[in-house]
Structure formats: C-alpha cells, structure tokens
N, C-alpha and C positions, 0 to 999 in steps of 0.2 A: 909929867907924863905927858906926851899931847889930848888932843883935844877931835873926836873924832862927829862925824855929822849920823846922829841915831838913823836906825832905819824904822822903816813901820812898821815891824813889833813892835823895838825899844820902843818909837813913840808913843803910840795904843800905849803900853801896858804902864806908859811912867806918867801920857795922858790918866789913866784908870784910875792909882795911885793919888791923880790932885781931887779928885774929887775924891771918895774912900777913902774914910776914918785907918790909919793904919793897920784899927787888929784888924777891918776888912778884908785888908792887900788880900790875903790865900786863898780869902776866896774866892774875891776876884782873879787873883790868879791860874786856878779849879775851875773855874767858870770859864775863860775863858780857852785854854787847854784844853780842856774837853773836850768843845765844840769843833774844835779845828781835831784833836784827837780824836773821831768817837773810838775807838777801841780803851784809851784811855778814861778816856769816860762809861765806859761799859761792865770794864777791871776794880771801877771804884781811885783810881791814883790821883793824889789830890800834891796840890804845890802845895810846897810851904817856905823854897827860898830863890828870888830869882829875881838877881842881876847881870850887868856885863861880866862877872868873872867867876860865878857862882849860879849854880841852880838845886838844887833838893825836892827829892819828892818822895811822895810817904804811899808806903798798898800795905794793906790790915790783909788778913790773915781771913780770906771767909769764900763761904760753898766756893763763886760762880771761878775763886778764879785757882783756887784746889788741885791739888791733881787726884791720885786715886788713896793716898796716904797717910792726907790729909795733910802736907805742907803747903807751900807753894809751888806752885806748878813750874818749871819751867820757866814757859813763854813765857808768862806774866811777870818771873823775874829779869827773864833780858825784857822787858816793857818799863819798868820802871827804870832798867837803867841806859836804853833811846830814846827816853822819852827826858830823863835831868839832863842826856848831850845833849840833845836837837834843840831844846829850848836854849841852850847853853850856845848850840851852833846858832841858832834864827836869832839872838839877841844882837849877833854879832857880823853874819854878814852882810854883803847889800845887798840893797834891792834888788841891787843887777843880774842875780845870784840866782843861784836853787837849790834852798840846801839839804842835800838827799843823799841816805844814805849807801856805798857801795860794800864795804864788808861789816863781819862784823863780828870775832871769835869769843867767846862765851865759857867757864873753863866755875865748874861746879866741884866746890874744893869739900862741901858738906850735906846736909838734906836741911834742908831749912822749917822749920819747925816758927815760924812767929811775921810779925810784918817785920814790915822792912822799907830799910830806907835810904833813897839809894844817892850822891853827891856827886855832882861836875862841875870842877877850877877849871878857869883858861890862864897858868901860867904868864907872865906876862912876856917870855915868849912869843907865845902861841897867839895870843891878843897885837900886839904887835906884829907879827907875822898877818894874821886875816887881814889889819882896819888899814896896810900897805897896799 
C-alpha cells in the first residue's frame, strides 16, 4: 500500500491522538467533530471510531432527536449516516479540495425504536481513487 500525505484534518486527529490516552480518543473525536458541525453537537452525536478507512458514529434516542411517535426522527438518522461518511471523506481528500455532499438518498425500511450506530468504510479501490 502506498503512503499518502495526511491532510490537515487527518494530521490534527493524529496529533490529538498522540496527546490523549487511548481511553479519551472517542471523546476527542466527538469534541472536534461537534465543534465543526454544530447540528451534530446539538443532536448529541458521538464519534466512536475514526481512521483513514473507517468511521463509526452513535446517536442515542432521546427527546431532542425524536419524532412524534418516540422513534429517532428521519433527519437525525440521515445526520448520523452523513456524518460518518463526511468524516471519512474529510480524512482522505486533499486540502486543495472541499468535501461537499451533492446528493443523498435514504431509504427507511422500518421504524427506528432505539439508538443507532452508523459506520462508513472505504474500500481499497475507493481509497486509491481518492489519493491518486
């Protein structure tokens, strides 16, 4: 696997990881992301994992993100999915590019009754395509 120069976001995350003990990495990721994306902070999104190839976010089903029937609101579920993918793209695009979502299609299969976890992964092919 070729090595690529880390962009500013990835460099900042790696620097934060070098200062904080491993037990506080999730808190550091969450704090940094929620400062950049205000809606994620308002919703209470928690970043559980963040690497160059994978990101996982968690959203607890609580009143501020619920719909009228007590489940997670569709927008909050979309926020979790978009946040996981956005962080992953943000960790990989060069600083000369702006990661901006152009289209989002969401299919809701059934009613959400609990907390959710959204995970985004980059395949080797996608990783190479971004870094070429």
